PyMOL Python script that loads the backbone (N, CA, C, O; Angstrom):
from pymol import cmd

cmd.read_pdbstr("""\
ATOM      1  N   MET A   1     113.975  -7.492  -8.564  1.00  0.00           N
ATOM      2  CA  MET A   1     112.993  -7.286  -7.524  1.00  0.00           C
ATOM      3  C   MET A   1     112.436  -5.868  -7.658  1.00  0.00           C
ATOM      4  O   MET A   1     113.181  -4.891  -7.580  1.00  0.00           O
ATOM      5  N   ALA A   2     111.147  -5.765  -7.856  1.00  0.00           N
ATOM      6  CA  ALA A   2     110.466  -4.485  -8.014  1.00  0.00           C
ATOM      7  C   ALA A   2     111.167  -3.593  -9.040  1.00  0.00           C
ATOM      8  O   ALA A   2     111.365  -2.402  -8.802  1.00  0.00           O
ATOM      9  N   SER A   3     111.540  -4.178 -10.181  1.00  0.00           N
ATOM     10  CA  SER A   3     112.265  -3.403 -11.195  1.00  0.00           C
ATOM     11  C   SER A   3     111.564  -3.350 -12.547  1.00  0.00           C
ATOM     12  O   SER A   3     112.026  -2.656 -13.453  1.00  0.00           O
ATOM     13  N   LEU A   4     110.474  -4.061 -12.696  1.00  0.00           N
ATOM     14  CA  LEU A   4     109.783  -4.098 -13.979  1.00  0.00           C
ATOM     15  C   LEU A   4     109.373  -2.701 -14.434  1.00  0.00           C
ATOM     16  O   LEU A   4     109.344  -2.419 -15.632  1.00  0.00           O
ATOM     17  N   ASN A   5     109.059  -1.836 -13.491  1.00  0.00           N
ATOM     18  CA  ASN A   5     108.657  -0.471 -13.840  1.00  0.00           C
ATOM     19  C   ASN A   5     109.820   0.352 -14.379  1.00  0.00           C
ATOM     20  O   ASN A   5     109.594   1.411 -14.963  1.00  0.00           O
ATOM     21  N   HIS A   6     111.056  -0.104 -14.202  1.00  0.00           N
ATOM     22  CA  HIS A   6     112.233   0.614 -14.695  1.00  0.00           C
ATOM     23  C   HIS A   6     112.691   0.098 -16.063  1.00  0.00           C
ATOM     24  O   HIS A   6     113.686   0.582 -16.602  1.00  0.00           O
ATOM     25  N   ILE A   7     111.985  -0.864 -16.619  1.00  0.00           N
ATOM     26  CA  ILE A   7     112.353  -1.456 -17.905  1.00  0.00           C
ATOM     27  C   ILE A   7     111.401  -0.913 -18.965  1.00  0.00           C
ATOM     28  O   ILE A   7     110.234  -1.303 -18.996  1.00  0.00           O
ATOM     29  N   PRO A   8     111.880  -0.011 -19.842  1.00  0.00           N
ATOM     30  CA  PRO A   8     110.984   0.587 -20.838  1.00  0.00           C
ATOM     31  C   PRO A   8     110.342  -0.431 -21.791  1.00  0.00           C
ATOM     32  O   PRO A   8     109.182  -0.270 -22.169  1.00  0.00           O
ATOM     33  N   ASN A   9     111.073  -1.458 -22.176  1.00  0.00           N
ATOM     34  CA  ASN A   9     110.530  -2.465 -23.101  1.00  0.00           C
ATOM     35  C   ASN A   9     110.015  -3.679 -22.325  1.00  0.00           C
ATOM     36  O   ASN A   9     110.304  -4.825 -22.668  1.00  0.00           O
ATOM     37  N   ARG A  10     109.253  -3.402 -21.283  1.00  0.00           N
ATOM     38  CA  ARG A  10     108.808  -4.455 -20.358  1.00  0.00           C
ATOM     39  C   ARG A  10     107.967  -5.533 -21.037  1.00  0.00           C
ATOM     40  O   ARG A  10     108.044  -6.700 -20.651  1.00  0.00           O
ATOM     41  N   GLU A  11     107.163  -5.167 -22.044  1.00  0.00           N
ATOM     42  CA  GLU A  11     106.354  -6.172 -22.729  1.00  0.00           C
ATOM     43  C   GLU A  11     107.244  -7.198 -23.431  1.00  0.00           C
ATOM     44  O   GLU A  11     106.991  -8.400 -23.358  1.00  0.00           O
ATOM     45  N   ALA A  12     108.283  -6.720 -24.108  1.00  0.00           N
ATOM     46  CA  ALA A  12     109.215  -7.621 -24.794  1.00  0.00           C
ATOM     47  C   ALA A  12     109.962  -8.492 -23.794  1.00  0.00           C
ATOM     48  O   ALA A  12     110.199  -9.672 -24.054  1.00  0.00           O
ATOM     49  N   VAL A  13     110.330  -7.925 -22.661  1.00  0.00           N
ATOM     50  CA  VAL A  13     111.033  -8.687 -21.623  1.00  0.00           C
ATOM     51  C   VAL A  13     110.127  -9.786 -21.071  1.00  0.00           C
ATOM     52  O   VAL A  13     110.574 -10.911 -20.850  1.00  0.00           O
ATOM     53  N   LEU A  14     108.870  -9.460 -20.851  1.00  0.00           N
ATOM     54  CA  LEU A  14     107.938 -10.471 -20.336  1.00  0.00           C
ATOM     55  C   LEU A  14     107.664 -11.561 -21.367  1.00  0.00           C
ATOM     56  O   LEU A  14     107.538 -12.732 -21.008  1.00  0.00           O
ATOM     57  N   ARG A  15     107.569 -11.191 -22.647  1.00  0.00           N
ATOM     58  CA  ARG A  15     107.399 -12.213 -23.687  1.00  0.00           C
ATOM     59  C   ARG A  15     108.595 -13.160 -23.715  1.00  0.00           C
ATOM     60  O   ARG A  15     108.429 -14.372 -23.854  1.00  0.00           O
ATOM     61  N   GLU A  16     109.799 -12.607 -23.584  1.00  0.00           N
ATOM     62  CA  GLU A  16     111.006 -13.444 -23.585  1.00  0.00           C
ATOM     63  C   GLU A  16     111.043 -14.337 -22.348  1.00  0.00           C
ATOM     64  O   GLU A  16     111.421 -15.505 -22.437  1.00  0.00           O
ATOM     65  N   ALA A  17     110.657 -13.798 -21.206  1.00  0.00           N
ATOM     66  CA  ALA A  17     110.601 -14.621 -19.986  1.00  0.00           C
ATOM     67  C   ALA A  17     109.611 -15.763 -20.180  1.00  0.00           C
ATOM     68  O   ALA A  17     109.881 -16.893 -19.773  1.00  0.00           O
ATOM     69  N   HIS A  18     108.482 -15.480 -20.789  1.00  0.00           N
ATOM     70  CA  HIS A  18     107.480 -16.518 -21.051  1.00  0.00           C
ATOM     71  C   HIS A  18     108.043 -17.584 -21.990  1.00  0.00           C
ATOM     72  O   HIS A  18     107.824 -18.780 -21.796  1.00  0.00           O
ATOM     73  N   ARG A  19     108.763 -17.135 -22.998  1.00  0.00           N
ATOM     74  CA  ARG A  19     109.356 -18.079 -23.961  1.00  0.00           C
ATOM     75  C   ARG A  19     110.368 -18.996 -23.282  1.00  0.00           C
ATOM     76  O   ARG A  19     110.467 -20.174 -23.626  1.00  0.00           O
ATOM     77  N   LEU A  20     111.107 -18.471 -22.337  1.00  0.00           N
ATOM     78  CA  LEU A  20     112.162 -19.238 -21.684  1.00  0.00           C
ATOM     79  C   LEU A  20     111.664 -20.150 -20.565  1.00  0.00           C
ATOM     80  O   LEU A  20     112.355 -21.094 -20.182  1.00  0.00           O
ATOM     81  N   LEU A  21     110.490 -19.879 -20.047  1.00  0.00           N
ATOM     82  CA  LEU A  21     109.978 -20.697 -18.950  1.00  0.00           C
ATOM     83  C   LEU A  21     109.706 -22.121 -19.405  1.00  0.00           C
ATOM     84  O   LEU A  21     109.200 -22.348 -20.503  1.00  0.00           O
ATOM     85  N   SER A  22     110.041 -23.058 -18.567  1.00  0.00           N
ATOM     86  CA  SER A  22     109.681 -24.448 -18.830  1.00  0.00           C
ATOM     87  C   SER A  22     108.180 -24.602 -18.694  1.00  0.00           C
ATOM     88  O   SER A  22     107.524 -23.789 -18.041  1.00  0.00           O
ATOM     89  N   ARG A  23     107.638 -25.630 -19.300  1.00  0.00           N
ATOM     90  CA  ARG A  23     106.203 -25.897 -19.145  1.00  0.00           C
ATOM     91  C   ARG A  23     105.894 -26.013 -17.655  1.00  0.00           C
ATOM     92  O   ARG A  23     106.550 -26.761 -16.931  1.00  0.00           O
ATOM     93  N   GLY A  24     104.909 -25.281 -17.218  1.00  0.00           N
ATOM     94  CA  GLY A  24     104.550 -25.282 -15.801  1.00  0.00           C
ATOM     95  C   GLY A  24     105.433 -24.375 -14.960  1.00  0.00           C
ATOM     96  O   GLY A  24     105.255 -24.279 -13.746  1.00  0.00           O
ATOM     97  N   GLY A  25     106.403 -23.697 -15.616  1.00  0.00           N
ATOM     98  CA  GLY A  25     107.292 -22.801 -14.889  1.00  0.00           C
ATOM     99  C   GLY A  25     106.558 -21.560 -14.404  1.00  0.00           C
ATOM    100  O   GLY A  25     105.467 -21.248 -14.880  1.00  0.00           O
ATOM    101  N   ARG A  26     107.150 -20.871 -13.475  1.00  0.00           N
ATOM    102  CA  ARG A  26     106.525 -19.676 -12.902  1.00  0.00           C
ATOM    103  C   ARG A  26     107.489 -18.505 -12.923  1.00  0.00           C
ATOM    104  O   ARG A  26     108.696 -18.662 -12.742  1.00  0.00           O
ATOM    105  N   LEU A  27     106.935 -17.353 -13.144  1.00  0.00           N
ATOM    106  CA  LEU A  27     107.675 -16.103 -13.080  1.00  0.00           C
ATOM    107  C   LEU A  27     107.204 -15.378 -11.831  1.00  0.00           C
ATOM    108  O   LEU A  27     106.006 -15.151 -11.660  1.00  0.00           O
ATOM    109  N   VAL A  28     108.120 -15.020 -10.973  1.00  0.00           N
ATOM    110  CA  VAL A  28     107.779 -14.291  -9.759  1.00  0.00           C
ATOM    111  C   VAL A  28     108.019 -12.812 -10.018  1.00  0.00           C
ATOM    112  O   VAL A  28     109.125 -12.409 -10.379  1.00  0.00           O
ATOM    113  N   VAL A  29     106.982 -12.007  -9.834  1.00  0.00           N
ATOM    114  CA  VAL A  29     107.054 -10.570 -10.073  1.00  0.00           C
ATOM    115  C   VAL A  29     106.729  -9.847  -8.776  1.00  0.00           C
ATOM    116  O   VAL A  29     105.697 -10.100  -8.155  1.00  0.00           O
ATOM    117  N   THR A  30     107.616  -8.946  -8.373  1.00  0.00           N
ATOM    118  CA  THR A  30     107.331  -8.079  -7.227  1.00  0.00           C
ATOM    119  C   THR A  30     107.111  -6.676  -7.760  1.00  0.00           C
ATOM    120  O   THR A  30     107.643  -6.320  -8.811  1.00  0.00           O
ATOM    121  N   ASN A  31     106.342  -5.888  -7.053  1.00  0.00           N
ATOM    122  CA  ASN A  31     105.950  -4.598  -7.575  1.00  0.00           C
ATOM    123  C   ASN A  31     105.563  -3.663  -6.438  1.00  0.00           C
ATOM    124  O   ASN A  31     104.988  -4.081  -5.433  1.00  0.00           O
ATOM    125  N   LEU A  32     105.890  -2.398  -6.620  1.00  0.00           N
ATOM    126  CA  LEU A  32     105.385  -1.355  -5.731  1.00  0.00           C
ATOM    127  C   LEU A  32     104.259  -0.630  -6.458  1.00  0.00           C
ATOM    128  O   LEU A  32     104.333  -0.423  -7.669  1.00  0.00           O
ATOM    129  N   THR A  33     103.240  -0.253  -5.740  1.00  0.00           N
ATOM    130  CA  THR A  33     102.184   0.550  -6.337  1.00  0.00           C
ATOM    131  C   THR A  33     102.756   1.936  -6.630  1.00  0.00           C
ATOM    132  O   THR A  33     103.760   2.317  -6.028  1.00  0.00           O
ATOM    133  N   PRO A  34     102.147   2.696  -7.533  1.00  0.00           N
ATOM    134  CA  PRO A  34     102.670   4.036  -7.842  1.00  0.00           C
ATOM    135  C   PRO A  34     102.828   4.919  -6.600  1.00  0.00           C
ATOM    136  O   PRO A  34     103.840   5.605  -6.459  1.00  0.00           O
ATOM    137  N   ARG A  35     101.859   4.908  -5.719  1.00  0.00           N
ATOM    138  CA  ARG A  35     101.942   5.753  -4.519  1.00  0.00           C
ATOM    139  C   ARG A  35     103.103   5.323  -3.624  1.00  0.00           C
ATOM    140  O   ARG A  35     103.897   6.158  -3.192  1.00  0.00           O
ATOM    141  N   LEU A  36     103.203   4.033  -3.350  1.00  0.00           N
ATOM    142  CA  LEU A  36     104.285   3.536  -2.497  1.00  0.00           C
ATOM    143  C   LEU A  36     105.642   3.767  -3.155  1.00  0.00           C
ATOM    144  O   LEU A  36     106.619   4.074  -2.472  1.00  0.00           O
ATOM    145  N   SER A  37     105.707   3.623  -4.464  1.00  0.00           N
ATOM    146  CA  SER A  37     106.962   3.847  -5.183  1.00  0.00           C
ATOM    147  C   SER A  37     107.429   5.287  -5.032  1.00  0.00           C
ATOM    148  O   SER A  37     108.612   5.532  -4.797  1.00  0.00           O
ATOM    149  N   ARG A  38     106.520   6.234  -5.165  1.00  0.00           N
ATOM    150  CA  ARG A  38     106.893   7.647  -5.005  1.00  0.00           C
ATOM    151  C   ARG A  38     107.363   7.927  -3.581  1.00  0.00           C
ATOM    152  O   ARG A  38     108.344   8.642  -3.375  1.00  0.00           O
ATOM    153  N   ILE A  39     106.675   7.374  -2.621  1.00  0.00           N
ATOM    154  CA  ILE A  39     107.083   7.550  -1.219  1.00  0.00           C
ATOM    155  C   ILE A  39     108.480   6.980  -1.020  1.00  0.00           C
ATOM    156  O   ILE A  39     109.328   7.609  -0.387  1.00  0.00           O
ATOM    157  N   TRP A  40     108.717   5.791  -1.561  1.00  0.00           N
ATOM    158  CA  TRP A  40     110.024   5.152  -1.406  1.00  0.00           C
ATOM    159  C   TRP A  40     111.125   5.986  -2.070  1.00  0.00           C
ATOM    160  O   TRP A  40     112.152   6.261  -1.450  1.00  0.00           O
ATOM    161  N   HIS A  41     110.915   6.386  -3.324  1.00  0.00           N
ATOM    162  CA  HIS A  41     111.950   7.110  -4.062  1.00  0.00           C
ATOM    163  C   HIS A  41     112.266   8.473  -3.441  1.00  0.00           C
ATOM    164  O   HIS A  41     113.419   8.903  -3.419  1.00  0.00           O
ATOM    165  N   PHE A  42     111.244   9.134  -2.946  1.00  0.00           N
ATOM    166  CA  PHE A  42     111.482  10.459  -2.370  1.00  0.00           C
ATOM    167  C   PHE A  42     111.805  10.410  -0.883  1.00  0.00           C
ATOM    168  O   PHE A  42     112.437  11.322  -0.350  1.00  0.00           O
ATOM    169  N   GLY A  43     111.375   9.352  -0.219  1.00  0.00           N
ATOM    170  CA  GLY A  43     111.558   9.277   1.228  1.00  0.00           C
ATOM    171  C   GLY A  43     112.758   8.474   1.685  1.00  0.00           C
ATOM    172  O   GLY A  43     113.101   8.499   2.867  1.00  0.00           O
ATOM    173  N   ALA A  44     113.405   7.760   0.772  1.00  0.00           N
ATOM    174  CA  ALA A  44     114.537   6.908   1.157  1.00  0.00           C
ATOM    175  C   ALA A  44     115.793   7.768   1.315  1.00  0.00           C
ATOM    176  O   ALA A  44     116.697   7.720   0.480  1.00  0.00           O
ATOM    177  N   PHE A  45     115.840   8.545   2.379  1.00  0.00           N
ATOM    178  CA  PHE A  45     116.951   9.478   2.602  1.00  0.00           C
ATOM    179  C   PHE A  45     118.298   8.769   2.715  1.00  0.00           C
ATOM    180  O   PHE A  45     119.334   9.381   2.456  1.00  0.00           O
ATOM    181  N   TRP A  46     118.305   7.500   3.093  1.00  0.00           N
ATOM    182  CA  TRP A  46     119.542   6.747   3.257  1.00  0.00           C
ATOM    183  C   TRP A  46     120.067   6.203   1.927  1.00  0.00           C
ATOM    184  O   TRP A  46     121.204   5.735   1.864  1.00  0.00           O
ATOM    185  N   ASP A  47     119.265   6.256   0.871  1.00  0.00           N
ATOM    186  CA  ASP A  47     119.654   5.690  -0.423  1.00  0.00           C
ATOM    187  C   ASP A  47     119.825   6.826  -1.428  1.00  0.00           C
ATOM    188  O   ASP A  47     118.869   7.227  -2.091  1.00  0.00           O
ATOM    189  N   LYS A  48     121.047   7.340  -1.534  1.00  0.00           N
ATOM    190  CA  LYS A  48     121.350   8.487  -2.387  1.00  0.00           C
ATOM    191  C   LYS A  48     120.937   8.266  -3.844  1.00  0.00           C
ATOM    192  O   LYS A  48     120.511   9.205  -4.516  1.00  0.00           O
ATOM    193  N   ASP A  49     121.060   7.041  -4.330  1.00  0.00           N
ATOM    194  CA  ASP A  49     120.726   6.736  -5.716  1.00  0.00           C
ATOM    195  C   ASP A  49     119.263   7.040  -6.023  1.00  0.00           C
ATOM    196  O   ASP A  49     118.942   7.445  -7.140  1.00  0.00           O
ATOM    197  N   GLN A  50     118.384   6.853  -5.061  1.00  0.00           N
ATOM    198  CA  GLN A  50     116.963   7.100  -5.285  1.00  0.00           C
ATOM    199  C   GLN A  50     116.702   8.559  -5.631  1.00  0.00           C
ATOM    200  O   GLN A  50     115.751   8.862  -6.351  1.00  0.00           O
ATOM    201  N   HIS A  51     117.525   9.458  -5.133  1.00  0.00           N
ATOM    202  CA  HIS A  51     117.317  10.877  -5.371  1.00  0.00           C
ATOM    203  C   HIS A  51     118.092  11.387  -6.583  1.00  0.00           C
ATOM    204  O   HIS A  51     117.614  12.276  -7.287  1.00  0.00           O
ATOM    205  N   GLU A  52     119.256  10.851  -6.831  1.00  0.00           N
ATOM    206  CA  GLU A  52     120.104  11.336  -7.922  1.00  0.00           C
ATOM    207  C   GLU A  52     119.679  10.815  -9.285  1.00  0.00           C
ATOM    208  O   GLU A  52     119.732  11.552 -10.269  1.00  0.00           O
ATOM    209  N   ARG A  53     119.265   9.577  -9.358  1.00  0.00           N
ATOM    210  CA  ARG A  53     119.014   8.936 -10.637  1.00  0.00           C
ATOM    211  C   ARG A  53     117.769   9.471 -11.325  1.00  0.00           C
ATOM    212  O   ARG A  53     117.777   9.673 -12.539  1.00  0.00           O
ATOM    213  N   GLY A  54     116.718   9.701 -10.588  1.00  0.00           N
ATOM    214  CA  GLY A  54     115.475  10.159 -11.199  1.00  0.00           C
ATOM    215  C   GLY A  54     114.819   9.069 -12.018  1.00  0.00           C
ATOM    216  O   GLY A  54     115.140   7.889 -11.873  1.00  0.00           O
ATOM    217  N   MET A  55     113.899   9.470 -12.880  1.00  0.00           N
ATOM    218  CA  MET A  55     113.185   8.523 -13.728  1.00  0.00           C
ATOM    219  C   MET A  55     113.510   8.835 -15.189  1.00  0.00           C
ATOM    220  O   MET A  55     113.448   9.988 -15.617  1.00  0.00           O
ATOM    221  N   GLU A  56     113.850   7.810 -15.932  1.00  0.00           N
ATOM    222  CA  GLU A  56     114.175   7.955 -17.349  1.00  0.00           C
ATOM    223  C   GLU A  56     112.912   7.766 -18.190  1.00  0.00           C
ATOM    224  O   GLU A  56     111.889   7.296 -17.692  1.00  0.00           O
ATOM    225  N   GLU A  57     112.996   8.135 -19.466  1.00  0.00           N
ATOM    226  CA  GLU A  57     111.875   7.944 -20.379  1.00  0.00           C
ATOM    227  C   GLU A  57     111.483   6.473 -20.431  1.00  0.00           C
ATOM    228  O   GLU A  57     112.345   5.602 -20.552  1.00  0.00           O
ATOM    229  N   GLY A  58     110.205   6.199 -20.340  1.00  0.00           N
ATOM    230  CA  GLY A  58     109.703   4.827 -20.385  1.00  0.00           C
ATOM    231  C   GLY A  58     109.534   4.190 -19.024  1.00  0.00           C
ATOM    232  O   GLY A  58     108.868   3.161 -18.904  1.00  0.00           O
ATOM    233  N   GLU A  59     110.123   4.779 -17.991  1.00  0.00           N
ATOM    234  CA  GLU A  59     109.955   4.256 -16.640  1.00  0.00           C
ATOM    235  C   GLU A  59     108.654   4.793 -16.049  1.00  0.00           C
ATOM    236  O   GLU A  59     108.205   5.884 -16.403  1.00  0.00           O
ATOM    237  N   VAL A  60     108.068   4.041 -15.170  1.00  0.00           N
ATOM    238  CA  VAL A  60     106.859   4.474 -14.471  1.00  0.00           C
ATOM    239  C   VAL A  60     107.067   4.261 -12.984  1.00  0.00           C
ATOM    240  O   VAL A  60     107.988   3.557 -12.570  1.00  0.00           O
ATOM    241  N   TRP A  61     106.209   4.873 -12.188  1.00  0.00           N
ATOM    242  CA  TRP A  61     106.365   4.820 -10.733  1.00  0.00           C
ATOM    243  C   TRP A  61     105.888   3.519 -10.114  1.00  0.00           C
ATOM    244  O   TRP A  61     105.911   3.382  -8.891  1.00  0.00           O
ATOM    245  N   GLY A  62     105.470   2.589 -10.897  1.00  0.00           N
ATOM    246  CA  GLY A  62     104.953   1.324 -10.385  1.00  0.00           C
ATOM    247  C   GLY A  62     103.651   1.015 -11.094  1.00  0.00           C
ATOM    248  O   GLY A  62     103.261   1.718 -12.026  1.00  0.00           O
ATOM    249  N   PHE A  63     102.989  -0.021 -10.658  1.00  0.00           N
ATOM    250  CA  PHE A  63     101.760  -0.454 -11.302  1.00  0.00           C
ATOM    251  C   PHE A  63     100.687  -0.714 -10.260  1.00  0.00           C
ATOM    252  O   PHE A  63     100.961  -1.225  -9.174  1.00  0.00           O
ATOM    253  N   THR A  64      99.465  -0.355 -10.611  1.00  0.00           N
ATOM    254  CA  THR A  64      98.345  -0.771  -9.777  1.00  0.00           C
ATOM    255  C   THR A  64      98.152  -2.266 -10.004  1.00  0.00           C
ATOM    256  O   THR A  64      98.728  -2.834 -10.931  1.00  0.00           O
ATOM    257  N   HIS A  65      97.361  -2.891  -9.179  1.00  0.00           N
ATOM    258  CA  HIS A  65      97.087  -4.321  -9.347  1.00  0.00           C
ATOM    259  C   HIS A  65      96.494  -4.578 -10.734  1.00  0.00           C
ATOM    260  O   HIS A  65      96.892  -5.514 -11.427  1.00  0.00           O
ATOM    261  N   GLU A  66      95.550  -3.746 -11.121  1.00  0.00           N
ATOM    262  CA  GLU A  66      94.885  -3.919 -12.412  1.00  0.00           C
ATOM    263  C   GLU A  66      95.870  -3.758 -13.574  1.00  0.00           C
ATOM    264  O   GLU A  66      95.819  -4.520 -14.539  1.00  0.00           O
ATOM    265  N   GLU A  67      96.751  -2.783 -13.486  1.00  0.00           N
ATOM    266  CA  GLU A  67      97.747  -2.571 -14.541  1.00  0.00           C
ATOM    267  C   GLU A  67      98.698  -3.757 -14.648  1.00  0.00           C
ATOM    268  O   GLU A  67      99.064  -4.173 -15.747  1.00  0.00           O
ATOM    269  N   LEU A  68      99.092  -4.293 -13.510  1.00  0.00           N
ATOM    270  CA  LEU A  68     100.018  -5.423 -13.494  1.00  0.00           C
ATOM    271  C   LEU A  68      99.349  -6.672 -14.073  1.00  0.00           C
ATOM    272  O   LEU A  68      99.969  -7.403 -14.845  1.00  0.00           O
ATOM    273  N   VAL A  69      98.108  -6.918 -13.711  1.00  0.00           N
ATOM    274  CA  VAL A  69      97.381  -8.064 -14.251  1.00  0.00           C
ATOM    275  C   VAL A  69      97.276  -7.940 -15.769  1.00  0.00           C
ATOM    276  O   VAL A  69      97.490  -8.916 -16.489  1.00  0.00           O
ATOM    277  N   GLU A  70      96.947  -6.743 -16.257  1.00  0.00           N
ATOM    278  CA  GLU A  70      96.837  -6.525 -17.704  1.00  0.00           C
ATOM    279  C   GLU A  70      98.189  -6.719 -18.392  1.00  0.00           C
ATOM    280  O   GLU A  70      98.257  -7.339 -19.453  1.00  0.00           O
ATOM    281  N   LEU A  71      99.238  -6.208 -17.811  1.00  0.00           N
ATOM    282  CA  LEU A  71     100.572  -6.331 -18.381  1.00  0.00           C
ATOM    283  C   LEU A  71     100.999  -7.797 -18.465  1.00  0.00           C
ATOM    284  O   LEU A  71     101.617  -8.209 -19.446  1.00  0.00           O
ATOM    285  N   LEU A  72     100.676  -8.571 -17.454  1.00  0.00           N
ATOM    286  CA  LEU A  72     101.086  -9.980 -17.422  1.00  0.00           C
ATOM    287  C   LEU A  72     100.174 -10.888 -18.243  1.00  0.00           C
ATOM    288  O   LEU A  72     100.516 -12.040 -18.511  1.00  0.00           O
ATOM    289  N   ALA A  73      99.015 -10.369 -18.642  1.00  0.00           N
ATOM    290  CA  ALA A  73      98.092 -11.193 -19.450  1.00  0.00           C
ATOM    291  C   ALA A  73      98.698 -11.427 -20.813  1.00  0.00           C
ATOM    292  O   ALA A  73      98.093 -12.094 -21.652  1.00  0.00           O
TER     293      ALA A  73
END
""", "prot")
cmd.dss("prot")
cmd.show_as("cartoon", "prot")
cmd.util.cbc("prot")
cmd.orient("prot")
């Protein structure tokens, strides 16, 4: 849930998900926009992991609608 932005090889993961889907199957993707993601990560005072973990190489703060549509195409 809202984790695709934390997967550096997201294109390969999505290709594999597509390969595994049955004909007519659906992939449900949830996503935070970059702005909302930053607010969540910095503002979630009750979730210590959000502040300690930080962002690793290849991770992004989320996707705009246009970026997500392009990624899923």
